[in-house]
N, CA, C and O atoms as a DFTB+ gen file, in Angstrom:
500 C
 N C O
     1  1     -20.372      17.585      23.342
     2  2     -19.269      16.827      22.751
     3  2     -19.627      16.460      21.311
     4  3     -20.749      16.041      21.028
     5  1     -18.680      16.621      20.425
     6  2     -18.897      16.299      19.009
     7  2     -19.028      14.790      18.834
     8  3     -18.388      14.003      19.531
     9  1     -19.872      14.414      17.885
    10  2     -20.031      12.991      17.575
    11  2     -18.783      12.483      16.875
    12  3     -18.140      13.209      16.117
    13  1     -18.454      11.244      17.136
    14  2     -17.362      10.601      16.406
    15  2     -17.800      10.398      14.962
    16  3     -18.983      10.205      14.683
    17  1     -16.840      10.442      14.050
    18  2     -17.138      10.335      12.623
    19  2     -16.445       9.121      12.026
    20  3     -15.351       8.738      12.443
    21  1     -17.105       8.526      11.043
    22  2     -16.534       7.377      10.341
    23  2     -16.970       7.405       8.881
    24  3     -18.129       7.671       8.564
    25  1     -16.019       7.125       8.009
    26  2     -16.312       6.903       6.594
    27  2     -16.264       5.405       6.358
    28  3     -15.299       4.740       6.734
    29  1     -17.305       4.877       5.735
    30  2     -17.360       3.446       5.407
    31  2     -17.097       3.316       3.914
    32  3     -17.981       3.586       3.101
    33  1     -15.886       2.903       3.547
    34  2     -15.513       2.721       2.149
    35  2     -15.895       1.308       1.737
    36  3     -15.405       0.328       2.299
    37  1     -16.775       1.217       0.748
    38  2     -17.343      -0.076       0.380
    39  2     -18.704      -0.257       1.027
    40  3     -19.195      -1.378       1.157
    41  1     -19.320       0.866       1.436
    42  2     -20.685       0.817       1.985
    43  2     -21.596       0.195       0.925
    44  3     -21.365       0.340      -0.275
    45  1     -22.626      -0.495       1.393
    46  2     -23.515      -1.218       0.478
    47  2     -24.968      -1.025       0.894
    48  3     -25.267      -0.829       2.072
    49  1     -25.866      -1.084      -0.087
    50  2     -27.290      -1.056       0.251
    51  2     -27.832      -2.469       0.463
    52  3     -29.010      -2.638       0.779
    53  1     -26.986      -3.480       0.294
    54  2     -27.349      -4.880       0.534
    55  2     -27.145      -5.169       2.023
    56  3     -26.012      -5.215       2.504
    57  1     -28.245      -5.362       2.745
    58  2     -28.172      -5.507       4.197
    59  2     -27.436      -6.767       4.645
    60  3     -27.105      -6.888       5.825
    61  1     -27.174      -7.701       3.746
    62  2     -26.434      -8.917       4.093
    63  2     -24.918      -8.684       4.054
    64  3     -24.156      -9.491       4.587
    65  1     -24.482      -7.595       3.433
    66  2     -23.046      -7.337       3.286
    67  2     -22.518      -6.551       4.478
    68  3     -23.225      -5.745       5.083
    69  1     -21.243      -6.811       4.799
    70  2     -20.625      -6.143       5.938
    71  2     -20.506      -4.638       5.722
    72  3     -20.481      -3.877       6.689
    73  1     -20.431      -4.203       4.473
    74  2     -20.398      -2.767       4.190
    75  2     -21.699      -2.072       4.560
    76  3     -21.726      -0.851       4.715
    77  1     -22.771      -2.832       4.703
    78  2     -24.041      -2.277       5.187
    79  2     -24.154      -2.473       6.697
    80  3     -24.594      -1.574       7.413
    81  1     -23.756      -3.647       7.174
    82  2     -23.808      -3.910       8.612
    83  2     -23.001      -2.860       9.373
    84  3     -23.396      -2.432      10.458
    85  1     -21.861      -2.446       8.794
    86  2     -21.024      -1.437       9.445
    87  2     -21.749      -0.101       9.533
    88  3     -21.695       0.564      10.568
    89  1     -22.423       0.297       8.469
    90  2     -23.181       1.551       8.492
    91  2     -24.184       1.508       9.640
    92  3     -24.275       2.451      10.427
    93  1     -24.927       0.423       9.733
    94  2     -25.950       0.311      10.781
    95  2     -25.344       0.213      12.178
    96  3     -25.872       0.798      13.124
    97  1     -24.232      -0.527      12.316
    98  2     -23.592      -0.670      13.629
    99  2     -23.065       0.676      14.136
   100  3     -23.259       1.026      15.300
   101  1     -22.406       1.417      13.263
   102  2     -21.878       2.725      13.675
   103  2     -23.011       3.700      13.986
   104  3     -22.913       4.470      14.942
   105  1     -24.079       3.680      13.199
   106  2     -25.231       4.537      13.504
   107  2     -25.797       4.189      14.883
   108  3     -26.131       5.078      15.665
   109  1     -25.900       2.896      15.172
   110  2     -26.441       2.449      16.456
   111  2     -25.561       2.885      17.627
   112  3     -26.045       3.029      18.749
   113  1     -24.281       3.094      17.366
   114  2     -23.344       3.539      18.412
   115  2     -23.208       5.060      18.451
   116  3     -22.386       5.592      19.197
   117  1     -24.011       5.760      17.652
   118  2     -24.042       7.207      17.732
   119  2     -23.039       7.942      16.860
   120  3     -22.892       9.158      16.987
   121  1     -22.351       7.238      15.985
   122  2     -21.386       7.875      15.079
   123  2     -22.104       8.676      13.993
   124  3     -23.241       8.376      13.630
   125  1     -21.426       9.684      13.489
   126  2     -21.847      10.344      12.257
   127  2     -21.199       9.539      11.133
   128  3     -19.974       9.483      11.027
   129  1     -22.027       8.919      10.300
   130  2     -21.546       7.961       9.300
   131  2     -21.584       8.583       7.904
   132  3     -22.567       9.210       7.509
   133  1     -20.489       8.391       7.171
   134  2     -20.378       8.848       5.792
   135  2     -20.155       7.634       4.900
   136  3     -19.021       7.173       4.767
   137  1     -21.221       7.100       4.279
   138  2     -21.051       5.953       3.373
   139  2     -20.332       6.404       2.090
   140  3     -20.633       7.458       1.529
   141  1     -19.386       5.584       1.650
   142  2     -18.636       5.862       0.424
   143  2     -18.897       4.731      -0.566
   144  3     -18.654       3.561      -0.271
   145  1     -19.394       5.099      -1.744
   146  2     -19.630       4.131      -2.822
   147  2     -19.677       4.921      -4.125
   148  3     -20.317       5.972      -4.175
   149  1     -19.022       4.448      -5.175
   150  2     -18.948       5.244      -6.406
   151  2     -20.266       5.393      -7.160
   152  3     -20.398       6.297      -7.985
   153  1     -21.246       4.522      -6.896
   154  2     -22.467       4.548      -7.701
   155  2     -23.762       4.733      -6.918
   156  3     -24.751       5.200      -7.484
   157  1     -23.786       4.382      -5.640
   158  2     -25.017       4.466      -4.852
   159  2     -25.334       5.924      -4.517
   160  3     -24.447       6.778      -4.488
   161  1     -26.619       6.189      -4.264
   162  2     -27.041       7.545      -3.889
   163  2     -27.453       7.636      -2.425
   164  3     -27.160       8.625      -1.753
   165  1     -28.136       6.598      -1.930
   166  2     -28.579       6.557      -0.537
   167  2     -28.318       5.165       0.017
   168  3     -28.556       4.163      -0.656
   169  1     -27.826       5.113       1.252
   170  2     -27.663       3.844       1.968
   171  2     -28.166       4.067       3.382
   172  3     -27.685       4.950       4.092
   173  1     -29.140       3.260       3.785
   174  2     -29.735       3.360       5.121
   175  2     -30.175       4.792       5.430
   176  3     -30.027       5.261       6.559
   177  1     -30.710       5.474       4.437
   178  2     -31.225       6.821       4.624
   179  2     -30.172       7.914       4.636
   180  3     -30.490       9.079       4.870
   181  1     -28.925       7.552       4.387
   182  2     -27.828       8.526       4.386
   183  2     -27.383       8.824       2.955
   184  3     -27.358       7.937       2.102
   185  1     -27.037      10.074       2.711
   186  2     -26.457      10.445       1.421
   187  2     -25.111       9.751       1.275
   188  3     -24.350       9.639       2.236
   189  1     -24.828       9.290       0.070
   190  2     -23.587       8.561      -0.201
   191  2     -22.618       9.474      -0.946
   192  3     -23.013      10.258      -1.809
   193  1     -21.346       9.353      -0.592
   194  2     -20.279      10.120      -1.244
   195  2     -19.516       9.192      -2.181
   196  3     -19.293       8.022      -1.868
   197  1     -19.123       9.721      -3.322
   198  2     -18.411       8.907      -4.318
   199  2     -16.992       8.563      -3.858
   200  3     -16.503       7.465      -4.122
   201  1     -16.336       9.495      -3.174
   202  2     -14.980       9.245      -2.650
   203  2     -14.888       9.839      -1.250
   204  3     -15.719      10.658      -0.858
   205  1     -13.888       9.426      -0.510
   206  2     -13.674       9.970       0.839
   207  2     -13.348      11.457       0.775
   208  3     -13.598      12.189       1.733
   209  1     -12.793      11.905      -0.344
   210  2     -12.439      13.324      -0.469
   211  2     -13.669      14.222      -0.553
   212  3     -13.559      15.424      -0.313
   213  1     -14.837      13.672      -0.887
   214  2     -16.078      14.452      -0.952
   215  2     -16.740      14.623       0.419
   216  3     -17.652      15.437       0.563
   217  1     -16.295      13.871       1.418
   218  2     -16.891      13.955       2.754
   219  2     -16.640      15.347       3.324
   220  3     -15.500      15.811       3.344
   221  1     -17.711      16.028       3.797
   222  2     -17.546      17.408       4.246
   223  2     -16.781      17.582       5.563
   224  3     -16.293      18.678       5.841
   225  1     -16.668      16.551       6.362
   226  2     -15.951      16.674       7.632
   227  2     -14.477      16.970       7.371
   228  3     -13.845      16.320       6.538
   229  1     -13.935      17.953       8.085
   230  2     -12.523      18.315       7.912
   231  2     -11.610      17.190       8.386
   232  3     -10.553      16.949       7.803
   233  1     -12.026      16.506       9.445
   234  2     -11.260      15.381       9.972
   235  2     -12.217      14.251      10.294
   236  3     -13.348      14.486      10.718
   237  1     -11.763      13.028      10.092
   238  2     -12.552      11.847      10.426
   239  2     -11.855      11.088      11.549
   240  3     -10.628      10.993      11.585
   241  1     -12.656      10.553      12.462
   242  2     -12.060       9.730      13.515
   243  2     -11.554       8.418      12.952
   244  3     -10.517       7.904      13.372
   245  1     -12.298       7.883      11.996
   246  2     -11.834       6.643      11.362
   247  2     -12.412       6.465       9.979
   248  3     -13.455       7.016       9.626
   249  1     -11.691       5.674       9.212
   250  2     -12.166       5.181       7.924
   251  2     -12.141       3.666       8.043
   252  3     -11.164       3.092       8.526
   253  1     -13.199       3.026       7.610
   254  2     -13.307       1.578       7.699
   255  2     -13.511       1.029       6.294
   256  3     -14.500       1.340       5.629
   257  1     -12.554       0.200       5.848
   258  2     -12.584      -0.298       4.472
   259  2     -13.200      -1.683       4.385
   260  3     -12.810      -2.605       5.101
   261  1     -14.171      -1.806       3.488
   262  2     -14.804      -3.076       3.117
   263  2     -14.655      -3.228       1.615
   264  3     -15.641      -3.312       0.882
   265  1     -13.419      -3.262       1.174
   266  2     -13.088      -3.326      -0.248
   267  2     -12.073      -4.429      -0.465
   268  3     -11.270      -4.707       0.425
   269  1     -12.090      -5.068      -1.636
   270  2     -11.014      -6.015      -1.930
   271  2      -9.672      -5.274      -1.904
   272  3      -9.618      -4.095      -2.255
   273  1      -8.596      -5.942      -1.496
   274  2      -7.304      -5.267      -1.376
   275  2      -6.863      -4.510      -2.631
   276  3      -6.263      -3.442      -2.517
   277  1      -7.146      -5.035      -3.816
   278  2      -6.699      -4.333      -5.025
   279  2      -7.446      -3.011      -5.215
   280  3      -6.896      -2.069      -5.786
   281  1      -8.687      -2.934      -4.746
   282  2      -9.428      -1.663      -4.770
   283  2      -8.912      -0.759      -3.642
   284  3      -8.769       0.450      -3.824
   285  1      -8.640      -1.347      -2.499
   286  2      -8.061      -0.589      -1.385
   287  2      -6.773       0.111      -1.797
   288  3      -6.516       1.248      -1.401
   289  1      -5.961      -0.588      -2.604
   290  2      -4.703       0.008      -3.099
   291  2      -4.992       1.248      -3.940
   292  3      -4.199       2.188      -3.963
   293  1      -6.134       1.245      -4.630
   294  2      -6.484       2.387      -5.490
   295  2      -6.989       3.573      -4.680
   296  3      -6.801       4.717      -5.095
   297  1      -7.631       3.331      -3.528
   298  2      -8.225       4.432      -2.759
   299  2      -7.388       4.885      -1.567
   300  3      -7.677       5.922      -0.970
   301  1      -6.360       4.125      -1.214
   302  2      -5.592       4.458      -0.004
   303  2      -4.906       5.818      -0.125
   304  3      -4.704       6.504       0.877
   305  1      -4.549       6.207      -1.344
   306  2      -3.934       7.524      -1.543
   307  2      -4.922       8.629      -1.185
   308  3      -4.546       9.627      -0.570
   309  1      -6.197       8.450      -1.572
   310  2      -7.223       9.439      -1.223
   311  2      -7.447       9.473       0.286
   312  3      -7.625      10.544       0.866
   313  1      -7.440       8.311       0.915
   314  2      -7.595       8.254       2.370
   315  2      -6.464       9.053       3.033
   316  3      -6.689       9.773       4.006
   317  1      -5.258       8.915       2.498
   318  2      -4.101       9.622       3.064
   319  2      -4.218      11.136       2.884
   320  3      -3.653      11.898       3.668
   321  1      -4.940      11.571       1.865
   322  2      -5.114      13.012       1.628
   323  2      -6.166      13.616       2.552
   324  3      -6.222      14.835       2.716
   325  1      -6.998      12.771       3.155
   326  2      -8.012      13.221       4.114
   327  2      -7.407      13.059       5.511
   328  3      -6.612      12.145       5.728
   329  1      -7.754      13.893       6.426
   330  2      -7.270      13.746       7.795
   331  2      -8.103      12.681       8.506
   332  3      -9.267      12.906       8.840
   333  1      -7.486      11.509       8.733
   334  2      -8.177      10.373       9.339
   335  2      -7.306       9.834      10.478
   336  3      -6.127       9.543      10.277
   337  1      -7.890       9.702      11.669
   338  2      -7.114       9.226      12.829
   339  2      -6.771       7.749      12.760
   340  3      -5.651       7.354      13.086
   341  1      -7.736       6.921      12.332
   342  2      -7.524       5.474      12.236
   343  2      -8.087       4.964      10.923
   344  3      -9.155       5.386      10.479
   345  1      -7.349       4.047      10.309
   346  2      -7.815       3.396       9.086
   347  2      -7.927       1.902       9.383
   348  3      -6.931       1.227       9.644
   349  1      -9.147       1.408       9.336
   350  2      -9.415      -0.003       9.627
   351  2      -9.535      -0.789       8.328
   352  3     -10.317      -0.444       7.443
   353  1      -8.744      -1.849       8.234
   354  2      -8.834      -2.794       7.120
   355  2      -9.532      -4.031       7.671
   356  3      -8.932      -4.827       8.394
   357  1     -10.790      -4.180       7.325
   358  2     -11.589      -5.274       7.850
   359  2     -11.200      -6.600       7.203
   360  3     -10.567      -6.609       6.147
   361  1     -11.577      -7.732       7.833
   362  2     -11.230      -9.027       7.250
   363  2     -11.645      -9.110       5.778
   364  3     -12.787      -8.819       5.424
   365  1     -10.711      -9.505       4.944
   366  2     -10.937      -9.583       3.512
   367  2     -10.486      -8.332       2.770
   368  3     -10.310      -8.362       1.552
   369  1     -10.298      -7.232       3.496
   370  2      -9.848      -5.981       2.876
   371  2      -8.350      -5.797       3.023
   372  3      -7.750      -4.973       2.333
   373  1      -7.746      -6.560       3.919
   374  2      -6.333      -6.372       4.198
   375  2      -5.453      -7.213       3.275
   376  3      -5.859      -8.265       2.782
   377  1      -4.259      -6.724       3.063
   378  2      -3.215      -7.496       2.390
   379  2      -1.899      -6.922       2.876
   380  3      -1.843      -5.756       3.269
   381  1      -0.834      -7.721       2.857
   382  2       0.468      -7.186       3.292
   383  2       0.869      -5.939       2.499
   384  3       1.435      -5.000       3.059
   385  1       0.574      -5.933       1.198
   386  2       0.941      -4.792       0.353
   387  2       0.156      -3.540       0.740
   388  3       0.715      -2.444       0.789
   389  1      -1.137      -3.704       1.012
   390  2      -1.966      -2.560       1.378
   391  2      -1.560      -2.016       2.745
   392  3      -1.488      -0.801       2.933
   393  1      -1.301      -2.893       3.684
   394  2      -0.854      -2.455       5.015
   395  2       0.466      -1.694       4.894
   396  3       0.646      -0.644       5.510
   397  1       1.383      -2.233       4.094
   398  2       2.685      -1.575       3.910
   399  2       2.508      -0.196       3.271
   400  3       3.144       0.766       3.700
   401  1       1.658      -0.093       2.262
   402  2       1.450       1.195       1.592
   403  2       0.804       2.202       2.537
   404  3       1.194       3.369       2.558
   405  1      -0.174       1.763       3.313
   406  2      -0.834       2.654       4.269
   407  2       0.177       3.197       5.279
   408  3       0.142       4.377       5.629
   409  1       1.067       2.337       5.737
   410  2       2.100       2.779       6.692
   411  2       3.075       3.746       6.028
   412  3       3.484       4.733       6.639
   413  1       3.452       3.464       4.773
   414  2       4.331       4.379       4.029
   415  2       3.718       5.769       3.933
   416  3       4.427       6.774       3.970
   417  1       2.390       5.818       3.809
   418  2       1.672       7.087       3.688
   419  2       1.455       7.758       5.043
   420  3       0.877       8.842       5.121
   421  1       1.921       7.111       6.104
   422  2       1.815       7.697       7.437
   423  2       0.483       7.476       8.125
   424  3       0.163       8.154       9.102
   425  1      -0.297       6.527       7.619
   426  2      -1.610       6.267       8.201
   427  2      -1.501       5.355       9.428
   428  3      -0.634       4.483       9.498
   429  1      -2.391       5.574      10.381
   430  2      -2.514       4.706      11.547
   431  2      -3.443       3.567      11.136
   432  3      -4.659       3.652      11.309
   433  1      -2.858       2.504      10.592
   434  2      -3.648       1.423      10.004
   435  2      -3.799       0.272      10.995
   436  3      -2.849      -0.108      11.679
   437  1      -5.020      -0.275      11.057
   438  2      -5.343      -1.375      11.950
   439  2      -6.047      -2.443      11.129
   440  3      -7.050      -2.161      10.472
   441  1      -5.532      -3.663      11.160
   442  2      -6.184      -4.783      10.483
   443  2      -7.045      -5.502      11.507
   444  3      -6.529      -6.075      12.467
   445  1      -8.357      -5.474      11.304
   446  2      -9.274      -6.113      12.228
   447  2     -10.700      -5.688      11.924
   448  3     -10.945      -4.874      11.034
   449  1     -11.630      -6.249      12.673
   450  2     -13.045      -5.942      12.465
   451  2     -13.422      -4.679      13.236
   452  3     -13.439      -4.668      14.467
   453  1     -13.718      -3.633      12.500
   454  2     -14.047      -2.361      13.154
   455  2     -15.409      -2.401      13.842
   456  3     -15.662      -1.609      14.750
   457  1     -16.282      -3.302      13.427
   458  2     -17.587      -3.429      14.087
   459  2     -17.383      -3.992      15.498
   460  3     -17.961      -3.486      16.460
   461  1     -16.571      -5.027      15.614
   462  2     -16.270      -5.581      16.938
   463  2     -15.578      -4.536      17.807
   464  3     -15.816      -4.476      19.013
   465  1     -14.723      -3.712      17.200
   466  2     -13.971      -2.716      17.957
   467  2     -14.881      -1.706      18.654
   468  3     -14.531      -1.198      19.720
   469  1     -16.036      -1.408      18.074
   470  2     -16.942      -0.446      18.718
   471  2     -17.928      -1.153      19.666
   472  3     -18.883      -0.540      20.142
   473  1     -17.692      -2.421      19.930
   474  2     -18.515      -3.158      20.892
   475  2     -19.799      -3.702      20.322
   476  3     -20.741      -3.986      21.061
   477  1     -19.847      -3.852      19.006
   478  2     -21.042      -4.398      18.359
   479  2     -20.709      -5.770      17.761
   480  3     -19.547      -6.099      17.523
   481  1     -21.748      -6.547      17.528
   482  2     -21.589      -7.851      16.894
   483  2     -22.205      -7.772      15.508
   484  3     -23.389      -7.463      15.373
   485  1     -21.403      -8.052      14.457
   486  2     -21.946      -7.982      13.091
   487  2     -23.197      -8.831      12.894
   488  3     -24.046      -8.501      12.066
   489  1     -23.317      -9.921      13.649
   490  2     -24.480     -10.802      13.504
   491  2     -25.776     -10.144      13.993
   492  3     -26.868     -10.628      13.693
   493  1     -25.658      -9.061      14.732
   494  2     -26.839      -8.345      15.228
   495  2     -27.412      -7.395      14.178
   496  3     -28.476      -6.810      14.380
   497  1     -26.712      -7.244      13.065
   498  2     -27.135      -6.270      12.045
   499  2     -27.414      -6.943      10.708
   500  3     -27.779      -6.272       9.743
């Protein structure tokens, strides 16, 4: 069976940030993780992609955003151009405007904590 895939937009090398906790939580659950950050090169031993469009996977099971809503508005178009089954807007990343735009683009958008959704506790990471 193929591993589930996730792109973490707003991935961080700062282990105190949720963009890093998510990378570690998904790795611990066996996901193939694609960290997305415009400037970082490695996060938790994984190669980092500048945009979701650079991710080599043809389809992603999910994209999880840890970005301020105004940045999310800038990248949601790229997310829509990639084949993604679920787009998670984590607490602090969501806004009514971003949710509306994601839906307009035909995305399956979910506002909530994607770490909790996979059965992990962010405090454990």
